[in-house]
N, C-alpha and C positions, 0 to 999 in steps of 0.2 A: 093788492091782490089782482086788480084789474090789469095793471101793467104786466104782472108776471104771466097772466093768462095770455095776453097779447104776445108777449115775448115767445112763449112756447109755440104759438101758432106760426112763428117765423123761423123756427128751427126745423128745417126740412132735411131729409136724409138723402143727400147726394154724395156720391163717392168719387169726386173729382179733385185733382191736385189743387191745393190752395195753401196760403200762408196762415199760420196761427202761432201766437206767442212769439212773434218775430223770428220764425223759422219755417221753412217749407215742410209740409207734411201731408199725408194722405188721410182724409177723414175716415175714422173708424166707425162703421155702422153700429157697433155694439156700445159705443161710448155715449150715445145720446138717447135718453128714453123717448119712446114714441109719444106724440101728442095727438090731439084729435085730427089735425090736418096733415100730420107728418106721414109720408108714404111708408108703408110697411114692407114693400118689396124693394128690390134693388132699383137704382135709378133707371137702368135701361128697360127693365121689365115694366116698371110703373109708367114710364113715359110711353111705351108702346101700347099699354092698355088704355091710357088716356087718349092716345091718337086714334085707336080703334073705335072709340066711342063717338068720334066726330068724323065728318067727311074730309076727304083729302083736299077739298077745295077750301077748307077753313085755314086761313093763315095762322091762327093761334095754334091749332092742332099741329100744323106743320113745323112749328118751332121745336117740337120734341125731337125731330130728326137732326136738329143742329145742336143738341145737347142741353136744351132747356127742360126743366120740369114744368109741365103745364098744369095749373091748378084746375080741378073740376069746377070749382066755384070761385069767382074773383073775390079777393080778400081786401078788406079795408086797410089802409095804411095806418100803422100805429104811430103817427106823428102828431104830437100835441103842442109843439112850440115851433116858432120859425127857425129855419136852419140858416145860420149866417153865411153870407157869400164871401169868397175871397176878394171879389170886387163887385160892387153893386149892391142891390137890395137883397135882404134875406128872402127865402122862399117859405111859404106857408102851405099847409096841407091842401087848402082850397085852390092853390095855384097849380096843383097837379092835374086839374081837369082841363078838357078842351084839346089836349094833344096826347099823342103816344109819348111816353117818357121812358128813357133808359136810365134807371137809377143804379149807379155803380158805387160801391164802397171799396176804397183802396188806401194804400199807404206808400210812402216813398221807400220804406225799408223792405218792401215786398217784391221780390224778383218777378213773379208772375204778373203782378200789377203793372210794373214798369214795362214788361214785355208787351202787354196788350194796349198800352196807352197810345202808341202811334196809330194803331188801327182805329181806336176811338176818335182820334183827331181826324182821320180820313173820313170816317163815317159822319162825323159832325159836318164836314164840308160838303159831302155828297148829299146829305139830307137837308141842306140849307133851303129855305123857302117852302118846306112841307110842314104839316102838322105834327112835328116830331121835335122833341127836345132831349138833351142830355143833362143829367144832374149827377155830377161826380163828387161824392162826399168823402173827404179825407178823414180817416179814422184815427183820432187821438193825437195828432201832431200840432205843434204850435204854428200860428199863422206865418211867422217869419220863415220857418223851415219850408212850409208848403209854397210860399211865394218864391223863394229861391229856386226850388225844384221846377216849378212851372215856368218861370222866366228863363231858366237855363235850357229847358227843352222846347221852349217856344210853343207851348200848347195854348189853344185859344178857346176850347170848349169850357162851359161854365163849371167852376170849382166851388164847392161849399165845404164848410168846416164843422166837424164834430169833435172839438177839442176835448170835451168831457168823456167821450166814448159812450155816451148815453144811447144814442141811436145805433151805433155800431154793435153794441152788446145785444141788440135785438136783431138787426138786419145781417150782421156778419158773425153770428155766434159760432158758425162752423168753419170760419176762415175767410181769408182775403185772397183775391178779389171775390166779392159777392155782388151779383147783378140781378136786378129785377126789371121786368117790363110792366108798366102801368098803363091801363087803358084810358080812354078819354073821359071816363067817369071817375077817374082817380082811384081805381082798384087794381091790385096786383093780379096779373093773369099768368105770369111765368117767371121762373127764376133759375139761376145756376150758380154754382161755386166753381171758381177756377178761371184761368185766362182763356181767351179765344180771340180769333181774328174777326173783329166786328165789321170790317169792310168787305167781307166775302159776299159775292154776288147774290147768293140765295137768301142770305139774311137781309140784305138791303131790299131785295124784291119783296120779302114778307113785311118788312117794316113800312115800306111805301104803301102796300096794300092796306095795312092797318091804319096808317095815317090818312089815307084817302077814304076809308070806310066811314 
């Protein structure tokens, strides 16, 4: 029951293009019942309301102008077991503290995921040396398949595996790619569904402000 409640907290109502059930689709706002933290307005309306409650100088609030849903209250990560890495050590929930984290859920079969990955690679290189990390979790594919894809495309940002889809069923319930920003206390502060260019100047500026804060 506890896992189910946590899962519902991560099903948020954004209406951005994503992949679901191995095909691209637009999320249907009527398809998912509302939960306690799930926005009841459209994404654009809710994000504007959230931004209005905070000052324009707040980099977290400013994320809403880039298509993120900004949570009114940071949310605990529902991660109870280490996430295996494609290479290197697994990551635990305690490891999410100390840096700003871009937590991205993706799959090789998802066209929007593939489209945004070059910009994630560029972001990774541009943010090198800052208090920022990328954790890109593959949703439900075998290690060998993910390894082949990453090596073919020469991506160097950290890749993790959710072969059982246990985490993805929580974090990517509305589709792929699903992306979360986690603060230095290890709590989710913003999220979005769908691809974007992650190396755009305004986003990098905000991420650096958060990393330096």
